[in-house]
C-alpha positions as CSV (number, residue, x, y, z in Angstrom):
1,M,0.0,0.0,0.0
2,S,1.5,3.3,-0.9
3,D,1.6,6.2,1.4
4,D,0.0,8.4,-1.2
5,V,-3.1,6.2,-1.4
6,D,-3.3,6.1,2.4
7,L,-3.2,9.9,2.5
8,L,-6.0,10.1,0.0
9,I,-8.1,7.7,1.9
10,E,-7.5,9.7,5.1
11,S,-8.4,12.9,3.4
12,A,-11.6,11.4,1.9
13,A,-12.7,10.0,5.3
14,T,-13.1,13.4,7.0
15,A,-16.6,14.6,7.8
16,R,-16.0,18.0,6.2
17,R,-17.6,18.5,2.8
18,D,-17.5,21.3,0.3
19,R,-20.8,22.5,-1.1
20,A,-21.9,23.0,-4.7
21,P,-23.4,26.4,-5.5
22,G,-26.9,24.9,-4.9
23,G,-25.9,23.7,-1.4
24,R,-25.4,20.0,-2.2
25,A,-22.5,18.4,-0.4
26,V,-19.8,17.2,-2.9
27,P,-17.2,14.5,-2.4
28,P,-13.7,15.6,-1.4
29,P,-11.2,15.9,-4.3
30,A,-9.3,13.0,-2.9
31,W,-12.3,10.7,-3.5
32,W,-11.9,11.2,-7.3
33,D,-8.2,10.5,-7.2
34,L,-8.8,7.0,-5.7
35,P,-9.2,3.9,-7.8
36,P,-12.5,2.1,-7.3
37,D,-11.2,-0.5,-4.9
38,D,-9.6,2.1,-2.7
39,R,-12.9,4.1,-2.7
40,L,-14.4,1.2,-0.9
41,R,-11.6,1.4,1.7
42,A,-12.2,5.1,2.0
43,F,-15.9,4.4,2.6
44,D,-15.0,1.9,5.3
45,A,-12.7,4.4,6.9
46,Q,-15.5,7.0,6.9
47,V,-17.8,4.6,8.7
48,A,-15.2,3.8,11.3
49,T,-14.4,7.5,11.8
50,R,-18.1,8.3,12.3
51,E,-18.3,5.5,14.9
52,L,-15.3,7.0,16.8
53,E,-16.8,10.5,16.7
54,K,-20.0,9.1,18.1
55,A,-18.2,7.3,20.9
56,L,-16.4,10.6,21.9
57,D,-19.4,12.8,21.8
58,P,-21.5,13.1,25.0
59,R,-24.7,12.9,23.0
60,G,-23.5,10.2,20.7
61,F,-23.4,12.5,17.7
62,S,-21.0,12.1,14.8
63,G,-19.4,15.0,13.0
64,T,-21.9,14.4,10.2
65,V,-24.9,14.7,12.6
66,R,-23.5,17.9,14.1
67,A,-22.9,19.4,10.7
68,V,-26.4,18.6,9.5
69,A,-28.0,19.9,12.7
70,A,-26.0,23.2,12.4
71,R,-27.1,23.5,8.8
72,L,-30.7,23.0,9.6
73,R,-30.5,25.6,12.4
74,R,-29.0,28.1,10.0
75,L,-31.7,27.4,7.4
76,A,-34.5,27.7,10.0
77,R,-33.5,31.3,10.8
């Protein structure tokens, strides 16, 4: 396994997502640089990361849940 692929997987596994002009979340650039088999590894890393985030949060929320809740609060104003 190359260090470059591992770095791309790590980058793709973060909860942060850029937004398209219409507000839709878009995959990180690293996602598109990965071959299909490594995209599956990145997905598995995303799932594992969300589980760790939930375990560390007092309410059991992942970074994704916190981001979605914050976005909904902003839109409700």
